[in-house]
Structure formats: C-alpha cells, structure tokens
N, C-alpha and C positions, 0 to 999 in steps of 0.2 A: 550634466549627468543625472540620469534616474537610479535611485536606489531601491533595490527589491527587498522587501521586509517580510519575512515569514511570520505569520501569527501562530497561535495555537492550532494544532493539526486536527481540524474538525471540518466537516463538510461546508459549513456556512462561514468558514473563515479562510477565503482564498488569499493567496499572496497579493499584495497591493504594491504598485509602483508609485512613488511619490517624488515631487520635485525637491523637496527640503526636509530637513530633520523634524521641524515642528509639524508638518504634514503627516509624516510618517507615525510620529508619536500620538497625534490626535486620532488618527485611523486606527492604531493600535488599541487605544483606550476604548474606542467605540466598538471594536471586535471584541474586546475582553468582555464588555458588557452583553453583547449578543451571545457570546460563549456560555456566560453563566446561565442564560436562560435555555440554551440549546443543550448543554452538556448534562448527561446523565451518568457520568463516569464515577467509579466507586474511588473516591479519594483515599479511603482507608484500607483498600485491599492490599494484601500482601501476596508475594509469590509463593503458591502452595502446590498441591497435588495436581497433576495433569487434568485429572478428571473435573477439576474445580472450573475449568475454563472450556468454552466451546464457541462454536458459531451457530447461530440460531437462524440458518438460512432456508431450511427445508420448508417452512411454513409459508414461505413467500414463493414457492416454485411448484411445478407440477412435473409428473413423470409420464402421463398417459399422452399418447400420440394421436388419439382418436380425433382430435379437433384440428390437427395439421392438414393442410391442403395437399392431398397427393399429387396434384399437378405442379405444385410450387417447388422450385429448388431453393432450399433454405441455406443461408450462410450461418455457421454455427461459430460463435465466440467462445473459445475454451478458456473459462475461468478456473484456474488451478490455484488454491491457496494453501498456505502452510502456516499452522499456529506453531510458533517457535517458543521454546520453553528454556532457553539458554542464557537468559539475562536476568537483570534484577526483576524484571516483570515480563509476562508473556506479550508477545508481539505478533503482528500478522504480516506475511510477505505473500506476494503474488508473483506468478511466473509469467514473464511477458517476452516479447521479442520485437526485432525491428520489422517494419513492413516491407513490402515487395520493392519500395523505393529506397530503402535504408535512410529515410528521413523522419520517421516517427516510430514511436514505441506502441505496440498494441498487443492484445491477446492473440495467442495462436488461432487460426481459422481454417475451417474446412467446409465443404458442402454436402448436403443431404437431400435426397428426392425419393419419395416412397414410389412414385410411378417408376423409377428406373430399377426397382427391385423386382425381377421377374419372378424369382422363386424366393418366398421369404423362408426363414429358418423353420425347419419342421418342429413339430410339438414336442418331440423328444429332446431336441436341442435347445428349444426354449426352457423346458423344465431343467435341464442340466444347467443352463446359465442362471436361472433364477432360483436354484436350489430347491426345485420341486414345485414352484409356484405355477399353478395352471391359469391364473388370472391374469394373464399378459398375452397379448396377441404377437404374431410374428413380426409385424412391422415395428412394434415397440421394442422387440427384442433386437431387431436389426438396427435401430437407432442407438441403442445401448452398445451393441457389438461394434459398431463403427466407431463410437466414442472410445471404447476401450482400446481399439487399435491405435487411434490417435494418441491416446495417453501413454501407451507403451512405446511409441516412437521416442519419447522423452526420458524413458527409464533406463537405467543400468542396473540390469538383475531384477530380481524380485518377480520372476515369472510366475510364481505360485501365489502371488497376492491376489485376493478377491477385490477387484476394482469396484465391482457392483456395490459392495458394501459402502464404498466412499462417494458414489455418485449420489448428489444431492437433489438434482432436478434441473428444470429449465424454464425459461420465461421469455417473452418479448424482449429484444434488445432495443427498447425504445428510449427516446430522449425527449425532452420538452420540445425540441425543435421539430421532431419528425412524427410526433403524435398527430398533429393536424393533417399531414400529408399521407400517413400511412395506416392510422388507426384512429379510433374514438377515444375521447378523454376518458370514458368509463370502461375501457377495455379491461378484462379481468385476466388473472394468470392462467385460467382454464382454456381461454379462447384467444390464441395468438393471432394478431391481426397484421403482422408484417412478415416480410421474408428474411428477417434477421432473429436469431435466438441466441441467448446466452446460456451456456451450461456451467453449472457449479460443481466442483470435484474438490473434496477435502483431501489433499495430497500430503498430508503432515506425515503419514507412515509409508509413502511412496519413495522409492529411491530415484527421484527426479533429478536428472542431471545431463545437460545437454549444452553443447558449445553455443547454440543459437538463443539460448534462454537467459534472461536477466531476472534476478529477484528484485522485486520493486515493493517498497513499503507504502503504507496507506498515505503517509505524508506525501510522498512523491506523486501518488496516484491522484489525489485529490486537492493537494494544496499547491505544491510547486508545479505539478503537471510536467515534469521533467524527469528523465533519468540520464545520468551523465550529461545534463544540460541539453538532451535531445527530447523535443516536445513528445508528450504522450498524445495519442490520437484523441482529438477533443471530444469524440462521441462517447469515450469511456467515462470520464469524470461526469459528463452531462448525463449518462445513464443513472449513475448513483444518485446524483442531484435530483432527477427526475422521480426517482423512487422515494427519495426523503420528501419531496414535495408532495407527492401523490398519497404515499402511506404513512408519512411521518415516522420512519423507521431507519436505524442504522445498523440493523441486523445483518445486512449484506456486506458490511464492511467494517465491523468492529467485533472485537472479542467480547464475550459475555462471561462475567463471573457468575457461575451457577448458584453459589452460596448466597450471594447478596443481591443477585439478579440486576447488577449494575454493570454498564460497560467499562471495560479498562481503557484507560487514557493512552492515546496514541503517541509515541516518541516522535521527535523531530528527526530529520535526516539531514546530516551536515557533512562538511568536508574538513578533515584534519589539516592543521596548518604546521609547517615548519618555518624556518628562516634561512634566507640565503646568506652569503658572505657579506652582502650590502645591508643586511637587517631588514630586507623585505619579506613580507609573509609569502609563502610559497605552498601550494596545495600538495600534500603527500600523494605519491603514486604507488601503485602496486609494484612497479618496476624498480622503485628506489631501493639502493642496497641498505635495507633496513633490518633490524631483528624481527622475529615473529610477532604477530599483531599483539599479543598480551604483553610481551616485553616492551614493544614500541610504546604502548600506552603508559606504561609505568615510566619509562625513560623519556617519553615524549614531551613532558612538561617543559615550558619555556618561562623565562623570568620577564613578566609584563612590568613596566616601570610604575604602575600604580597598584595593580592587583597582585603583585608577586607571582609565585610560582603556580601556573596553572596549564591545563591542556587548552589549547586555543583551537577554535572551529571557525569556519565561515559558511555563509549560505550560498556562496558562489565560488567557483575555482579562481584561485589567486595565482597570477603569473604562471600560468601553464599553457603550453601550446594547445590548440584545438586538436590536433592530430592525436595528443595523448589523453583526451577526455575519456576513452573507454577504459583506461587504467586509473581513473581517479578512485581513491579510497573513500568509500562512503561510511559513515558512522550513524548509529542511532543514538540519540541523546534523550535519556529518561529524565525529565524533570517537569513535575506538575506545575500547573500555572501559579499556585501560590507559593511555589518555592522557586520561582524564576524571577529574577530582578531585570526589568526592563528600565534601562537608564536613559533618562532624557537629557539632552544637552551634554555638557562637559562631564566626562567620567571622573568622579573624585570619590574618595572612601566615605565622604560624609553623606552622598546621597545613595550609598549602599547599605552602610551599617549604622544602626542606631539603637537606642535602648529597646525600642519595640519592633524592630526589624526581625522578620523570621529567619531562620537558618537556611539561607539559600543555596541550593545545589548548582544552579547555573546563574550567570550574568551575562546579559547581552547588551550591547552597546554599538555606536557608531564610531569608527576610527578610520581616518583617512579615505572617506567615502565608501567604506565597506562596513557591513555589519558582521561583527564578530561575537563569538560566545566563548566565555571563559568557564571551564568546568573543573571543579577542585579535586574529584576523584574519578578513577577509571572505573569504578563500580557502577556509574551511571551511564556507561558507554559500551557499545556492542557494535563490532564491525560486521557490515553486510559482506560475507564472503561468497 
C-alpha cells in the first residue's frame, strides 16, 4: 500500500506517495527545508481588518484586447476567487466545477472571438459600462460584457453590483508543457500567444452560489490536486507552477497582508473523522444526522488512546463509499509549520512533548496505514460549506 502524505500547502511542496513511513518522513523533512526557503508568509500576522488583506493579481494581468487575434476563437478560463474572513485567519477559495466528462474539476470555461462580433457596443454603451471612460474600444467592452454575463450565471441576486470593479484582468493560460508548443518562453502578459486565456475576478463581494460550483481551497488546487477525491485538471496547477517558475511570484494564489507585505500561510484541507461501532475511523458526511457544523466541532472530539481528547482528521476519506464522495465534509486546518508536530515512527507522548517543545496546535502521525491529524481546539478549524 502507498501512503499519501500532505506537506505544507505551498506550490513547491506537492503531496508525495511513498512506500514506507521512513521514506515519508525523509521526504517531509526535505520538503520542510525547501519550504523555509520558498515561504514568505507572515508568521506573526493576526486576523484583522478586511482592508488589511488583498490579492495582488492585477500587476500580473492585462485588460487591453488590442493584442488579441480577431481571427482566433479563445477559450476563456474563468478564475473567480473569494477572500474569506470568517476564520482565525483569512483564507482563499476558488469556484470550480466538473468538466464535461464529469471526471475532473476545472474552472468554468466559455469562448470568445472578436471576428464573430458583427457590431461592437456603441460608444455610448461603452461609456455607460465603463463609468464614462472613453479610453476603451468596443471590442474590449464586448470582452468584458461577455465576462459579466458569464459571472451572472453563477450569481443569486446582486443585479446592481458593478462587476467591472471586481474584474482584475487576463493573461495567457500557459503551462510549462505548452509554452514550447504554443508560445515563446519570453512571451509577455501584453502579448497573448495561445488560444487559451485565464480571467481573474475577485468574487469576494458577489453572491456566487450555483449547484454546479465547488469551493476549492489553495491546498486542494496546488497540493492534493483533488476535490472530493476527484482530480483537478492538471493544466490548472501547472499554470500556477509555470507562473512561479517564470516570474517567481505567488501573488496569483496567495493572500497578501498589506501592512506587513507578507503572504498569509495557507491552511490544510482535511476530512473530519468519527468512529463506527467497531471502532474504525469513518469520514464524516454532510448527510450524516449530526448537529450544526459549529456544535459538531465542539462535540466531535474523540478519545485517542495516546493523545486523549482531540478532533481527528485524515488526509483521505476513511471507510466511505465512492458514491458518497460528493458529500464528504471538508475542513480547513490552520496550523503554522512551527506549531505542527510531524511524528516519526511510533506515536508516544515523549516524542511530542518535552521541556523545549513548542505549543503544538496540530499533531500529525501515521496510524493503521493512514495519516491522521489531531487538533486540540475547534478555533483552528473551519468547514468549507
């Protein structure tokens, strides 16, 4: 059996499959060292005013359509993100959906072709859309108008909201794999060279709610690369990896603390465990006859034979039918790397607590061939609803 071991949720720290525990922990240590060099997160940041946090994506995007090929039909990947402020620290969620084959998770998509626009929007309509701005042509306005139509398909209410203020821009949807085939390595954001574009929209204030959409964490998007154990289309994490390799930035997938100019560390995404009548761990489902989410976290602690009373999570579904995967309850666990105990070998109190050990908020260990996480307080946990 292969064990899947999630490391810290950063772009350069993918999940690794290893044959035995020693290999798992050796890889974990190596990844931790890489993480220290790569991580610019603010270890001292505290949850504060909403204006303190933002996504600095616009500097890596463009809005002008003048460089688009009017003959080309573009596939637009709609990246709507939400900066959430309802947990111990802010966190980021993306809106995604199943693809046409129902086998992978991807961003919503649509097509755009300037040549097909027989009559672009009038100058009056353009000025109305852009709040009096006359420095935009009809085709650019058409591009944004179609974008707004797509977004409104996923909204419930909020017709008066000015979506244009939330539109950040677009760029080539390039990955390391397709740069050679479709573009040059020196392609700039001002000169798209492929027929696929990705559009970024800050949907934090939009009433986005649709039965076909999933809320996806950064951890799932870039580390586990799965949602409800369904694979995320490999081109999406490859795109963010390509941007980091090329521009050395995490601005497109990490929240920035404006006051400290540091990235906010991303939480893990795990499954809450209960126990059946035989004492086996079972992943909690949305359809289970349980109390409301907050009460469940308070009452959902179980007695671990070594650690005592803790909330127990797993990185994989436990004893759940595949047909129930869409109903898995997913939780974000906020535990900074220096406050997380990665236990090697046998789990004992001696290898967790000592005179010089930090005050751990999370303990992760291997038990029965599964990786489990013990969390002492529900304050460090937030359910993705």
